TIMARPA-770906 format. One record per residue: chain; x, y, z of N, C-alpha, C in turn. Coordinates in steps of 0.2 Angstrom, whole numbers. Layout:
<bakes>
<bake kette="A" n_px="X" n_py="Y" n_pz="Z" ca_px="X" ca_py="Y" ca_pz="Z" c_px="X" c_py="Y" c_pz="Z"/>
...
</bakes>
This chain:
<bakes>
<bake kette="A" n_px="4" n_py="-6" n_pz="0" ca_px="0" ca_py="0" ca_pz="0" c_px="4" c_py="6" c_pz="0"/>
<bake kette="A" n_px="3" n_py="11" n_pz="-4" ca_px="7" ca_py="17" ca_pz="-5" c_px="6" c_py="21" c_pz="2"/>
<bake kette="A" n_px="11" n_py="25" n_pz="3" ca_px="11" ca_py="30" ca_pz="9" c_px="7" c_py="36" c_pz="7"/>
<bake kette="A" n_px="5" n_py="40" n_pz="12" ca_px="2" ca_py="47" ca_pz="11" c_px="7" c_py="51" c_pz="14"/>
<bake kette="A" n_px="10" n_py="56" n_pz="10" ca_px="16" ca_py="60" ca_pz="13" c_px="13" c_py="67" c_pz="13"/>
<bake kette="A" n_px="13" n_py="70" n_pz="19" ca_px="10" ca_py="77" ca_pz="20" c_px="16" c_py="82" c_pz="20"/>
<bake kette="A" n_px="15" n_py="87" n_pz="16" ca_px="20" ca_py="92" ca_pz="16" c_px="16" c_py="99" c_pz="17"/>
<bake kette="A" n_px="20" n_py="104" n_pz="19" ca_px="17" ca_py="111" ca_pz="20" c_px="20" c_py="115" c_pz="25"/>
<bake kette="A" n_px="18" n_py="121" n_pz="26" ca_px="21" ca_py="125" ca_pz="30" c_px="20" c_py="123" c_pz="38"/>
<bake kette="A" n_px="25" n_py="125" n_pz="42" ca_px="24" ca_py="124" ca_pz="49" c_px="17" c_py="126" c_pz="51"/>
<bake kette="A" n_px="13" n_py="123" n_pz="55" ca_px="7" ca_py="124" ca_pz="58" c_px="1" c_py="123" c_pz="53"/>
<bake kette="A" n_px="2" n_py="120" n_pz="47" ca_px="-3" ca_py="119" ca_pz="43" c_px="-7" c_py="113" c_pz="44"/>
<bake kette="A" n_px="-5" n_py="109" n_pz="49" ca_px="-9" ca_py="103" ca_pz="52" c_px="-6" c_py="96" c_pz="50"/>
<bake kette="A" n_px="0" n_py="96" n_pz="47" ca_px="3" ca_py="90" ca_pz="45" c_px="3" c_py="84" c_pz="51"/>
<bake kette="A" n_px="5" n_py="86" n_pz="56" ca_px="5" ca_py="81" ca_pz="62" c_px="-2" c_py="80" c_pz="65"/>
<bake kette="A" n_px="-6" n_py="85" n_pz="66" ca_px="-13" ca_py="84" ca_pz="68" c_px="-17" c_py="80" c_pz="63"/>
<bake kette="A" n_px="-17" n_py="82" n_pz="57" ca_px="-21" ca_py="78" ca_pz="52" c_px="-18" c_py="71" c_pz="51"/>
<bake kette="A" n_px="-11" n_py="71" n_pz="51" ca_px="-8" ca_py="64" ca_pz="50" c_px="-10" c_py="59" c_pz="55"/>
<bake kette="A" n_px="-10" n_py="60" n_pz="61" ca_px="-11" ca_py="55" ca_pz="66" c_px="-18" c_py="53" c_pz="65"/>
<bake kette="A" n_px="-23" n_py="57" n_pz="65" ca_px="-30" ca_py="55" ca_pz="64" c_px="-31" c_py="52" c_pz="57"/>
<bake kette="A" n_px="-28" n_py="54" n_pz="52" ca_px="-29" ca_py="51" ca_pz="45" c_px="-26" c_py="44" c_pz="46"/>
<bake kette="A" n_px="-21" n_py="43" n_pz="49" ca_px="-18" ca_py="36" ca_pz="50" c_px="-23" c_py="31" c_pz="53"/>
<bake kette="A" n_px="-26" n_py="34" n_pz="59" ca_px="-31" ca_py="30" ca_pz="62" c_px="-37" c_py="28" c_pz="58"/>
<bake kette="A" n_px="-39" n_py="34" n_pz="54" ca_px="-45" ca_py="33" ca_pz="50" c_px="-44" c_py="28" c_pz="44"/>
<bake kette="A" n_px="-38" n_py="28" n_pz="42" ca_px="-36" ca_py="24" ca_pz="36" c_px="-33" c_py="17" c_pz="38"/>
<bake kette="A" n_px="-32" n_py="16" n_pz="44" ca_px="-29" ca_py="10" ca_pz="47" c_px="-22" c_py="9" c_pz="44"/>
<bake kette="A" n_px="-18" n_py="15" n_pz="44" ca_px="-11" ca_py="15" ca_pz="42" c_px="-7" c_py="17" c_pz="48"/>
<bake kette="A" n_px="0" n_py="16" n_pz="47" ca_px="4" ca_py="18" ca_pz="53" c_px="6" c_py="26" c_pz="52"/>
<bake kette="A" n_px="8" n_py="29" n_pz="57" ca_px="10" ca_py="36" ca_pz="57" c_px="17" c_py="37" c_pz="58"/>
<bake kette="A" n_px="20" n_py="41" n_pz="54" ca_px="27" ca_py="43" ca_pz="55" c_px="28" c_py="50" c_pz="55"/>
<bake kette="A" n_px="31" n_py="53" n_pz="60" ca_px="32" ca_py="60" ca_pz="60" c_px="40" c_py="61" c_pz="59"/>
<bake kette="A" n_px="42" n_py="64" n_pz="54" ca_px="49" ca_py="64" ca_pz="52" c_px="53" c_py="69" c_pz="57"/>
<bake kette="A" n_px="50" n_py="74" n_pz="59" ca_px="53" ca_py="78" ca_pz="64" c_px="55" c_py="74" c_pz="70"/>
<bake kette="A" n_px="50" n_py="70" n_pz="72" ca_px="52" ca_py="65" ca_pz="78" c_px="57" c_py="60" c_pz="77"/>
<bake kette="A" n_px="58" n_py="58" n_pz="70" ca_px="63" ca_py="53" ca_pz="69" c_px="70" c_py="57" c_pz="69"/>
<bake kette="A" n_px="70" n_py="63" n_pz="67" ca_px="76" ca_py="67" ca_pz="67" c_px="78" c_py="68" c_pz="75"/>
<bake kette="A" n_px="74" n_py="70" n_pz="79" ca_px="75" ca_py="71" ca_pz="86" c_px="77" c_py="65" c_pz="89"/>
<bake kette="A" n_px="74" n_py="59" n_pz="87" ca_px="76" ca_py="53" ca_pz="90" c_px="83" c_py="51" c_pz="88"/>
<bake kette="A" n_px="85" n_py="52" n_pz="82" ca_px="91" ca_py="50" ca_pz="79" c_px="97" c_py="54" c_pz="82"/>
<bake kette="A" n_px="96" n_py="61" n_pz="83" ca_px="101" ca_py="65" ca_pz="85" c_px="101" c_py="66" c_pz="93"/>
<bake kette="A" n_px="95" n_py="64" n_pz="96" ca_px="95" ca_py="65" ca_pz="103" c_px="94" c_py="72" c_pz="106"/>
<bake kette="A" n_px="92" n_py="76" n_pz="101" ca_px="91" ca_py="83" ca_pz="103" c_px="84" c_py="86" c_pz="100"/>
<bake kette="A" n_px="81" n_py="91" n_pz="103" ca_px="76" ca_py="95" ca_pz="100" c_px="78" c_py="98" c_pz="93"/>
<bake kette="A" n_px="73" n_py="99" n_pz="89" ca_px="74" ca_py="102" ca_pz="82" c_px="78" c_py="109" c_pz="83"/>
<bake kette="A" n_px="75" n_py="113" n_pz="87" ca_px="77" ca_py="120" ca_pz="88" c_px="84" c_py="120" c_pz="91"/>
<bake kette="A" n_px="86" n_py="115" n_pz="95" ca_px="93" ca_py="115" ca_pz="98" c_px="97" c_py="113" c_pz="92"/>
<bake kette="A" n_px="95" n_py="108" n_pz="88" ca_px="100" ca_py="106" ca_pz="82" c_px="101" c_py="112" c_pz="77"/>
<bake kette="A" n_px="96" n_py="116" n_pz="76" ca_px="96" ca_py="122" ca_pz="72" c_px="101" c_py="127" c_pz="75"/>
<bake kette="A" n_px="100" n_py="129" n_pz="81" ca_px="104" ca_py="134" ca_pz="85" c_px="111" c_py="132" c_pz="86"/>
<bake kette="A" n_px="112" n_py="125" n_pz="88" ca_px="119" ca_py="123" ca_pz="89" c_px="123" c_py="121" c_pz="83"/>
<bake kette="A" n_px="120" n_py="118" n_pz="78" ca_px="124" ca_py="116" ca_pz="72" c_px="123" c_py="120" c_pz="66"/>
<bake kette="A" n_px="118" n_py="124" n_pz="66" ca_px="117" ca_py="128" ca_pz="60" c_px="111" c_py="125" c_pz="56"/>
<bake kette="A" n_px="108" n_py="130" n_pz="52" ca_px="103" ca_py="127" ca_pz="47" c_px="106" c_py="123" c_pz="42"/>
<bake kette="A" n_px="111" n_py="124" n_pz="39" ca_px="114" ca_py="119" ca_pz="34" c_px="115" c_py="112" c_pz="36"/>
<bake kette="A" n_px="118" n_py="112" n_pz="42" ca_px="119" ca_py="105" ca_pz="45" c_px="112" c_py="102" c_pz="47"/>
<bake kette="A" n_px="107" n_py="106" n_pz="50" ca_px="101" ca_py="103" ca_pz="51" c_px="97" c_py="100" c_pz="45"/>
<bake kette="A" n_px="98" n_py="104" n_pz="39" ca_px="95" ca_py="102" ca_pz="33" c_px="98" c_py="96" c_pz="30"/>
<bake kette="A" n_px="105" n_py="95" n_pz="31" ca_px="109" ca_py="89" ca_pz="29" c_px="106" c_py="83" c_pz="33"/>
<bake kette="A" n_px="105" n_py="84" n_pz="40" ca_px="102" ca_py="79" ca_pz="44" c_px="95" c_py="77" c_pz="42"/>
<bake kette="A" n_px="91" n_py="82" n_pz="40" ca_px="84" ca_py="80" ca_pz="38" c_px="84" c_py="76" c_pz="32"/>
<bake kette="A" n_px="89" n_py="79" n_pz="27" ca_px="89" ca_py="75" ca_pz="21" c_px="91" c_py="68" c_pz="21"/>
<bake kette="A" n_px="96" n_py="67" n_pz="26" ca_px="98" ca_py="60" ca_pz="27" c_px="93" c_py="55" c_pz="30"/>
<bake kette="A" n_px="89" n_py="58" n_pz="35" ca_px="83" ca_py="54" ca_pz="38" c_px="78" c_py="53" c_pz="32"/>
<bake kette="A" n_px="76" n_py="58" n_pz="29" ca_px="71" ca_py="57" ca_pz="24" c_px="73" c_py="53" c_pz="18"/>
<bake kette="A" n_px="79" n_py="53" n_pz="16" ca_px="81" ca_py="49" ca_pz="10" c_px="82" c_py="42" c_pz="12"/>
<bake kette="A" n_px="83" n_py="40" n_pz="18" ca_px="84" ca_py="34" ca_pz="20" c_px="78" c_py="30" c_pz="22"/>
<bake kette="A" n_px="72" n_py="34" n_pz="23" ca_px="66" ca_py="32" ca_pz="26" c_px="63" c_py="27" c_pz="21"/>
<bake kette="A" n_px="61" n_py="21" n_pz="24" ca_px="58" ca_py="16" ca_pz="21" c_px="51" c_py="14" c_pz="24"/>
<bake kette="A" n_px="46" n_py="15" n_pz="21" ca_px="39" ca_py="14" ca_pz="24" c_px="34" c_py="11" c_pz="19"/>
<bake kette="A" n_px="29" n_py="8" n_pz="21" ca_px="24" ca_py="5" ca_pz="17" c_px="17" c_py="6" c_pz="21"/>
<bake kette="A" n_px="13" n_py="9" n_pz="18" ca_px="6" ca_py="10" ca_pz="21" c_px="6" c_py="14" c_pz="27"/>
<bake kette="A" n_px="10" n_py="20" n_pz="26" ca_px="11" ca_py="24" ca_pz="32" c_px="8" c_py="31" c_pz="30"/>
<bake kette="A" n_px="6" n_py="35" n_pz="35" ca_px="5" ca_py="42" ca_pz="34" c_px="11" c_py="45" c_pz="36"/>
<bake kette="A" n_px="15" n_py="49" n_pz="32" ca_px="21" ca_py="52" ca_pz="34" c_px="20" c_py="60" c_pz="34"/>
<bake kette="A" n_px="21" n_py="62" n_pz="40" ca_px="21" ca_py="70" ca_pz="41" c_px="28" c_py="72" c_pz="41"/>
<bake kette="A" n_px="30" n_py="77" n_pz="36" ca_px="36" ca_py="79" ca_pz="36" c_px="37" c_py="86" c_pz="39"/>
<bake kette="A" n_px="43" n_py="88" n_pz="40" ca_px="45" ca_py="95" ca_pz="42" c_px="44" c_py="99" c_pz="36"/>
<bake kette="A" n_px="42" n_py="106" n_pz="38" ca_px="41" ca_py="111" ca_pz="32" c_px="47" c_py="111" c_pz="27"/>
<bake kette="A" n_px="53" n_py="110" n_pz="30" ca_px="59" ca_py="111" ca_pz="25" c_px="60" c_py="104" c_pz="21"/>
<bake kette="A" n_px="57" n_py="99" n_pz="22" ca_px="58" ca_py="93" ca_pz="18" c_px="59" c_py="94" c_pz="11"/>
<bake kette="A" n_px="55" n_py="99" n_pz="8" ca_px="55" ca_py="100" ca_pz="1" c_px="61" c_py="103" c_pz="-2"/>
<bake kette="A" n_px="66" n_py="105" n_pz="3" ca_px="72" ca_py="108" ca_pz="1" c_px="77" c_py="103" c_pz="-2"/>
<bake kette="A" n_px="75" n_py="97" n_pz="-1" ca_px="80" ca_py="91" ca_pz="-3" c_px="76" c_py="87" c_pz="-9"/>
<bake kette="A" n_px="79" n_py="88" n_pz="-15" ca_px="76" ca_py="84" ca_pz="-20" c_px="77" c_py="76" c_pz="-19"/>
<bake kette="A" n_px="83" n_py="75" n_pz="-16" ca_px="84" ca_py="68" ca_pz="-15" c_px="79" c_py="65" c_pz="-10"/>
<bake kette="A" n_px="77" n_py="68" n_pz="-5" ca_px="72" ca_py="66" ca_pz="0" c_px="66" c_py="66" c_pz="-3"/>
<bake kette="A" n_px="64" n_py="71" n_pz="-7" ca_px="57" ca_py="70" ca_pz="-10" c_px="56" c_py="65" c_pz="-15"/>
<bake kette="A" n_px="62" n_py="63" n_pz="-18" ca_px="62" ca_py="58" ca_pz="-23" c_px="60" c_py="51" c_pz="-19"/>
<bake kette="A" n_px="64" n_py="50" n_pz="-14" ca_px="63" ca_py="44" ca_pz="-10" c_px="55" c_py="44" c_pz="-7"/>
<bake kette="A" n_px="53" n_py="49" n_pz="-5" ca_px="46" ca_py="49" ca_pz="-2" c_px="41" c_py="48" c_pz="-7"/>
<bake kette="A" n_px="42" n_py="51" n_pz="-13" ca_px="37" ca_py="50" ca_pz="-19" c_px="37" c_py="43" c_pz="-22"/>
<bake kette="A" n_px="43" n_py="39" n_pz="-21" ca_px="43" ca_py="33" ca_pz="-25" c_px="38" c_py="28" c_pz="-22"/>
<bake kette="A" n_px="36" n_py="28" n_pz="-16" ca_px="31" ca_py="24" ca_pz="-14" c_px="26" c_py="28" c_pz="-10"/>
<bake kette="A" n_px="24" n_py="34" n_pz="-12" ca_px="20" ca_py="38" ca_pz="-9" c_px="16" c_py="43" c_pz="-13"/>
<bake kette="A" n_px="10" n_py="46" n_pz="-11" ca_px="7" ca_py="51" ca_pz="-14" c_px="8" c_py="57" c_pz="-10"/>
<bake kette="A" n_px="11" n_py="62" n_pz="-13" ca_px="13" ca_py="69" ca_pz="-9" c_px="7" c_py="73" c_pz="-9"/>
<bake kette="A" n_px="5" n_py="75" n_pz="-3" ca_px="-1" ca_py="79" ca_pz="-2" c_px="1" c_py="86" c_pz="2"/>
<bake kette="A" n_px="0" n_py="91" n_pz="-2" ca_px="1" ca_py="98" ca_pz="1" c_px="-5" c_py="101" c_pz="4"/>
<bake kette="A" n_px="-4" n_py="102" n_pz="11" ca_px="-9" ca_py="105" ca_pz="15" c_px="-8" c_py="113" c_pz="14"/>
<bake kette="A" n_px="-12" n_py="116" n_pz="10" ca_px="-11" ca_py="123" ca_pz="9" c_px="-15" c_py="127" c_pz="13"/>
<bake kette="A" n_px="-12" n_py="132" n_pz="16" ca_px="-15" ca_py="137" ca_pz="20" c_px="-13" c_py="144" c_pz="18"/>
<bake kette="A" n_px="-17" n_py="149" n_pz="19" ca_px="-14" ca_py="156" ca_pz="17" c_px="-9" c_py="158" c_pz="23"/>
<bake kette="A" n_px="-5" n_py="163" n_pz="21" ca_px="0" ca_py="166" ca_pz="26" c_px="-3" c_py="168" c_pz="33"/>
<bake kette="A" n_px="-9" n_py="172" n_pz="32" ca_px="-12" ca_py="174" ca_pz="38" c_px="-14" c_py="169" c_pz="43"/>
<bake kette="A" n_px="-17" n_py="163" n_pz="40" ca_px="-19" ca_py="158" ca_pz="45" c_px="-13" c_py="154" c_pz="48"/>
<bake kette="A" n_px="-7" n_py="154" n_pz="44" ca_px="-1" ca_py="151" ca_pz="47" c_px="1" c_py="156" c_pz="53"/>
<bake kette="A" n_px="1" n_py="162" n_pz="51" ca_px="3" ca_py="167" ca_pz="57" c_px="-1" c_py="166" c_pz="63"/>
<bake kette="A" n_px="-8" n_py="166" n_pz="62" ca_px="-12" ca_py="165" ca_pz="67" c_px="-11" c_py="159" c_pz="72"/>
<bake kette="A" n_px="-9" n_py="153" n_pz="68" ca_px="-8" ca_py="147" ca_pz="72" c_px="-1" c_py="146" c_pz="75"/>
<bake kette="A" n_px="4" n_py="150" n_pz="72" ca_px="11" ca_py="149" ca_pz="74" c_px="13" c_py="153" c_pz="80"/>
<bake kette="A" n_px="12" n_py="151" n_pz="86" ca_px="13" ca_py="155" ca_pz="91" c_px="20" c_py="153" c_pz="95"/>
<bake kette="A" n_px="23" n_py="149" n_pz="92" ca_px="30" ca_py="147" ca_pz="95" c_px="35" c_py="146" c_pz="90"/>
<bake kette="A" n_px="36" n_py="151" n_pz="86" ca_px="40" ca_py="151" ca_pz="80" c_px="48" c_py="151" c_pz="82"/>
<bake kette="A" n_px="49" n_py="154" n_pz="88" ca_px="56" ca_py="154" ca_pz="90" c_px="58" c_py="147" c_pz="94"/>
<bake kette="A" n_px="54" n_py="143" n_pz="95" ca_px="56" ca_py="137" ca_pz="99" c_px="53" c_py="131" c_pz="95"/>
<bake kette="A" n_px="50" n_py="131" n_pz="90" ca_px="47" ca_py="126" ca_pz="86" c_px="52" c_py="122" c_pz="82"/>
<bake kette="A" n_px="57" n_py="124" n_pz="80" ca_px="62" ca_py="121" ca_pz="76" c_px="61" c_py="122" c_pz="69"/>
<bake kette="A" n_px="60" n_py="128" n_pz="67" ca_px="58" ca_py="130" ca_pz="60" c_px="65" c_py="132" c_pz="57"/>
<bake kette="A" n_px="66" n_py="129" n_pz="51" ca_px="73" ca_py="130" ca_pz="47" c_px="72" c_py="137" c_pz="44"/>
<bake kette="A" n_px="74" n_py="142" n_pz="47" ca_px="74" ca_py="149" ca_pz="45" c_px="80" c_py="152" c_pz="45"/>
<bake kette="A" n_px="82" n_py="156" n_pz="40" ca_px="88" ca_py="160" ca_pz="41" c_px="88" c_py="166" c_pz="46"/>
<bake kette="A" n_px="93" n_py="168" n_pz="49" ca_px="93" ca_py="174" ca_pz="53" c_px="90" c_py="180" c_pz="50"/>
<bake kette="A" n_px="85" n_py="183" n_pz="53" ca_px="82" ca_py="189" ca_pz="50" c_px="77" c_py="188" c_pz="45"/>
<bake kette="A" n_px="75" n_py="181" n_pz="43" ca_px="70" ca_py="180" ca_pz="39" c_px="63" c_py="180" c_pz="42"/>
<bake kette="A" n_px="59" n_py="183" n_pz="39" ca_px="52" ca_py="183" ca_pz="41" c_px="48" c_py="177" c_pz="39"/>
<bake kette="A" n_px="42" n_py="176" n_pz="43" ca_px="38" ca_py="171" ca_pz="41" c_px="35" c_py="172" c_pz="34"/>
<bake kette="A" n_px="34" n_py="178" n_pz="32" ca_px="32" ca_py="179" ca_pz="25" c_px="37" c_py="178" c_pz="20"/>
<bake kette="A" n_px="43" n_py="179" n_pz="22" ca_px="49" ca_py="177" ca_pz="17" c_px="49" c_py="170" c_pz="16"/>
<bake kette="A" n_px="49" n_py="166" n_pz="22" ca_px="49" ca_py="159" ca_pz="22" c_px="43" c_py="156" c_pz="18"/>
<bake kette="A" n_px="37" n_py="159" n_pz="19" ca_px="31" ca_py="156" ca_pz="15" c_px="32" c_py="157" c_pz="8"/>
<bake kette="A" n_px="34" n_py="163" n_pz="6" ca_px="35" ca_py="165" ca_pz="-1" c_px="40" c_py="161" c_pz="-4"/>
<bake kette="A" n_px="45" n_py="159" n_pz="-1" ca_px="51" ca_py="155" ca_pz="-3" c_px="49" c_py="147" c_pz="-4"/>
<bake kette="A" n_px="45" n_py="145" n_pz="1" ca_px="43" ca_py="138" ca_pz="1" c_px="37" c_py="136" c_pz="-3"/>
<bake kette="A" n_px="32" n_py="140" n_pz="-4" ca_px="26" ca_py="138" ca_pz="-8" c_px="28" c_py="135" c_pz="-15"/>
<bake kette="A" n_px="32" n_py="138" n_pz="-19" ca_px="34" ca_py="135" ca_pz="-25" c_px="37" c_py="128" c_pz="-25"/>
<bake kette="A" n_px="40" n_py="126" n_pz="-19" ca_px="43" ca_py="120" ca_pz="-18" c_px="37" c_py="115" c_pz="-17"/>
<bake kette="A" n_px="32" n_py="117" n_pz="-12" ca_px="26" ca_py="113" ca_pz="-11" c_px="22" c_py="112" c_pz="-17"/>
<bake kette="A" n_px="21" n_py="117" n_pz="-21" ca_px="17" ca_py="116" ca_pz="-27" c_px="21" c_py="111" c_pz="-32"/>
<bake kette="A" n_px="28" n_py="112" n_pz="-32" ca_px="32" ca_py="108" ca_pz="-37" c_px="31" c_py="100" c_pz="-35"/>
<bake kette="A" n_px="31" n_py="98" n_pz="-29" ca_px="31" ca_py="91" ca_pz="-27" c_px="25" c_py="88" c_pz="-26"/>
<bake kette="A" n_px="19" n_py="92" n_pz="-25" ca_px="13" ca_py="90" ca_pz="-23" c_px="10" c_py="86" c_pz="-29"/>
<bake kette="A" n_px="7" n_py="80" n_pz="-27" ca_px="3" ca_py="76" ca_pz="-32" c_px="-4" c_py="79" c_pz="-31"/>
<bake kette="A" n_px="-6" n_py="80" n_pz="-25" ca_px="-13" ca_py="83" ca_pz="-23" c_px="-12" c_py="89" c_pz="-18"/>
<bake kette="A" n_px="-16" n_py="94" n_pz="-20" ca_px="-16" ca_py="100" ca_pz="-15" c_px="-22" c_py="100" c_pz="-12"/>
<bake kette="A" n_px="-22" n_py="101" n_pz="-5" ca_px="-29" ca_py="102" ca_pz="-2" c_px="-29" c_py="109" c_pz="1"/>
<bake kette="A" n_px="-33" n_py="113" n_pz="-1" ca_px="-34" ca_py="120" ca_pz="2" c_px="-38" c_py="119" c_pz="8"/>
<bake kette="A" n_px="-34" n_py="119" n_pz="14" ca_px="-36" ca_py="117" ca_pz="20" c_px="-39" c_py="124" c_pz="24"/>
<bake kette="A" n_px="-39" n_py="129" n_pz="21" ca_px="-42" ca_py="135" ca_pz="24" c_px="-49" c_py="135" c_pz="26"/>
<bake kette="A" n_px="-51" n_py="136" n_pz="32" ca_px="-58" ca_py="135" ca_pz="34" c_px="-60" c_py="128" c_pz="35"/>
<bake kette="A" n_px="-56" n_py="123" n_pz="34" ca_px="-59" ca_py="116" ca_pz="35" c_px="-57" c_py="114" c_pz="42"/>
<bake kette="A" n_px="-61" n_py="109" n_pz="45" ca_px="-59" ca_py="106" ca_pz="51" c_px="-54" c_py="100" c_pz="49"/>
<bake kette="A" n_px="-51" n_py="97" n_pz="54" ca_px="-46" ca_py="92" ca_pz="53" c_px="-50" c_py="86" c_pz="50"/>
<bake kette="A" n_px="-56" n_py="85" n_pz="52" ca_px="-60" ca_py="79" ca_pz="49" c_px="-62" c_py="81" c_pz="42"/>
<bake kette="A" n_px="-63" n_py="87" n_pz="40" ca_px="-64" ca_py="89" ca_pz="33" c_px="-58" c_py="88" c_pz="29"/>
<bake kette="A" n_px="-52" n_py="90" n_pz="31" ca_px="-46" ca_py="89" ca_pz="28" c_px="-45" c_py="82" c_pz="26"/>
<bake kette="A" n_px="-46" n_py="78" n_pz="31" ca_px="-45" ca_py="70" ca_pz="31" c_px="-50" c_py="67" c_pz="25"/>
<bake kette="A" n_px="-56" n_py="69" n_pz="26" ca_px="-61" ca_py="67" ca_pz="21" c_px="-59" c_py="69" c_pz="14"/>
<bake kette="A" n_px="-56" n_py="75" n_pz="13" ca_px="-54" ca_py="77" ca_pz="6" c_px="-48" c_py="73" c_pz="4"/>
<bake kette="A" n_px="-43" n_py="72" n_pz="8" ca_px="-37" ca_py="68" ca_pz="7" c_px="-40" c_py="61" c_pz="5"/>
<bake kette="A" n_px="-44" n_py="58" n_pz="9" ca_px="-46" ca_py="51" ca_pz="7" c_px="-50" c_py="50" c_pz="0"/>
<bake kette="A" n_px="-54" n_py="56" n_pz="-1" ca_px="-58" ca_py="56" ca_pz="-7" c_px="-53" c_py="56" c_pz="-13"/>
<bake kette="A" n_px="-47" n_py="60" n_pz="-12" ca_px="-43" ca_py="62" ca_pz="-18" c_px="-37" c_py="57" c_pz="-19"/>
<bake kette="A" n_px="-36" n_py="53" n_pz="-14" ca_px="-30" ca_py="48" ca_pz="-14" c_px="-32" c_py="42" c_pz="-17"/>
</bakes>
């Protein structure tokens, strides 16, 4: 069975939707941010702060490029799309689903930007990050779900209908 791989901005609902989607579809659930933390023994934000963004992205790429799963819902970090190698691996046995939200909703939901472990350059605004990442999400998405105004259950129903 193919995987369902969720991509999108931080706070778009990848983890929240992913857990319930996995239960609903009788699939396993993998959160790649947790895999990174488990492998490195540190929180994401500490990795970014102590090792730098380039090293964090290298670690993320390594974890995602090596990930093997079957019949899983996979919630990725927002920066997963920076690695073509990682996305190629995820798409080989998966349908890539982009959970799309407008910037204003991301800003409303994201109240822990400094501690959440978001791969951002020093001085980069959330708007800068959003504008930079959206073309990557659109490039890799097999399916785009406009999640604005939808409940978690409605997003899941839309994913299941379209996968």
